[in-house]
N, C-alpha and C positions, 0 to 999 in steps of 0.2 A: 741357562737357567744354572739361576745360580739358589747354593742351598743358604738358608739362616736360619738361625739358635737364637733364641729370648733368651738371658733367664736375667731373671724377674722379680726384681723388688720390691718395697714399698714408695718407695721416691723413688728406683729410680728403674734403671734396665742397660742391662749390659747387651750389647747384640753384634755376631761376628758371619760373621759374611766368609762362603767359599765358594771356590765353581767346585762342577762336580768329581775331579780330579782330586780336592782335597785343598791344594792352594789357595792358600789365607787373602780373599781379598780388603779387609779389612775388620778394623771393628772398634768398635768406639761408646763412650758410659751415655745412656739422653739417658738425663732429665723425670719424671715424670710431666709433661703436660698434657695438657689437651692440642692433640695436634701433631706430639713432639714425633712419636713410633711414626708417622704416616709420612709425615716432613722427610724421614732418617729413612723409607721403603719407599718412597720415588723415583732413590737414586740409584732402584734397588730393579733386577729387572721386570717387569705384569709377566704376572702366575707364578712365579718363585712361593716357594714352599716356604712356610717359613711359623717354627717349633719354639712355642714356649711350653709351657708348666703349668698344668691341675694350677694355682695359686687365688689366692682369696679374689682379688681383681685381677682376671684370667676373664669381660667380660667384654670393658672399654679399651681391652691392646687388643683382642679378640675384632672387633668396632674397624683400628685401625690399621690393621692389618689388611683387613677387605675392599675398608676406603679408598686401598691404597691400590686395588685392583690386586693384590698376590694371596697364596690358599693361604690359612690356619693350619696349624698342629696341629690339636690341640695333646699331651705325652702323659702321661700317667703316668707323675714324678713316679713313684714307692719304684717301681718295674726298671722307669728308667735309668735309673744312680746304682738298679742292683745291676742292672744289662751296665753298666755301662765302668762302676767295678772301681772306680777313681781311692782312693787309697786319698792321697791329701785333694784339699776339695776350699774350691775356691770360683771365683764368676769366671773367670778366663776356660779355666778343664771344664766346669762346666758347659756353658756354650757352644765350646768343640768339640767335645762327649753327644750335644742334639746332635749337633750336624755331623757327628763319626756314623748314626743310627741309621742318621737319614740317609745317609749319601749308604751304607752297605742295606738297607729297605730292609733292616729293624728295629724301627723309632714306636715304640708302643702307643697309639695313642688314643682314644676316648671319643667317641661322635661326640660332636658340637651339632645342639639344637638352634634355630635360626635363632634373628634376630627378636622378632615376633611373638616367640616363644619362651625364648630367654625372661621380656618384658611379663612372662603373660602371669609366668611361674614367680613374681614379686608376689599373685594373687593370694595364692594358698599358703604362703610360706608367715605374709602375714599377718592373712588365718590365725598361722596356729602362732603366730607371740602374742596376741591377741586373746583369747584363749588360755595361752596357759601364765597373764598377768588374770583372767577372772576367776580361775585357778587359783594363782595364787594368794585371793586375796577371800572366797570362800573361806579355805583351809584357814586363813587368818580372823574370820568371822566366828568361823564356830572353836576355833579354840578359846575367846574369847567367854563362846557361852556355857563351857567347858566351861574354865577355869572358875564363875560363879553359878556350876550351877544349874543354868540355862540351856541344856541346852536338848533336853527331852523334851523335843517337839515334839508330837504326835503326827505327824506329816513321813512319808517319803520322802518328801523332794523337798528342804531348807525354803529356792530361792525356782519353785511355784508362784502362783498369786495367790496363791495361797499361804502359804510357807512364808511370802515375806510382810504377811501383815503379820505373821504369830512373829514374827521378826521385832520386827516392828512393835510389838507389845514386850516382848520381851530387853528391848532395849530401852527401854522403862523403866527398867529396875535395878538400869545394870546406874556405877558407881555417875556421876555426870560429865565428866572428863571421857569418861568410857565408851560412855552409850550416844554421845558426839564422835567419838574418834569410827568405835561400829557405823554411824551412821554413815556417815562418810562413802565411808569403805563402801555401806550396801549401792550406795548413789552413781563411785566408779565404777561398781559390778555392772548395772543397768547401763549405765554409760556403757561398759565395752557389748554389752548386751545387742546394747545398736548397733553400734561397729564392727561389730559380727556377719551380722543378722546382711550388714550394706555387702558387706566383701560376698559372704554363700551372692547374693543376688548378684551381685554382678558380677562371679564367677559362672554360675547357671547360665547367666545371660547368653559367654564365651561361648560358656558348651552350648546351650542352643546355637549359635551361630553358627563354631565349628561343625554342626553338625548338621545343614544344613547345604554341605559341600561335599567331596570327594574324603574318602579317607589315605588319611595322611600320613605313606609309608612307613614301617616301625624303624626306631634307630639302627645301624647292624647289630647283628647277635640279639635284634625282636627283644618281651617283654622277659626274659632267661637273664639274658649282660645289662635291666637297667635292674633289678633284684640283685646285682649284681656290688649291685653300688659305681660298677667305673661310669656311670654317664656323668656326670656330668649338670 
């Protein structure tokens, strides 16, 4: 078995490989192309652990590690840096520090969700982005009506069925270009409503499909572990 550590950046990774006794096997800078990390790891011993920090693009790196037959170890970056205690920070020192923690059994790792779950997470995350955009557009409409003292609608929900009808009536009282802009915003809100519903239906379908199978085990540390934000 070898110990492998990746100090990954946006466009490249500095890889360091050592034997269990700490002797350096090789170090190499790998430019980021799909398949490049897998090709590097295929020259290493299968089943070797590969430490990689929780950076923004770790999904595809973990996929490449698994495809090469190695074992990904997702590292809690902040804890690892505190434990390594390096004053001078370089790519090589970071990678060697991760391997040192691997060798002495103190590497602070977090749970890696399986590939299917990593894929599914984009559904609620994208829904959240769309909802945030919809809220911004609604706030813009509110602000426009308030600017012209037209915001006092006698409805609890401006964007319900009755509220939207009243909004369109108020738009007719706005200056022409402002009315046009507000109408466009409302149409975008309605389009986002439709998109959000589609995401919710897809999420619900996934939940129902999962419910028909045995419950998957909780990640290490259970739900409390996830609440602390340690899970990626």
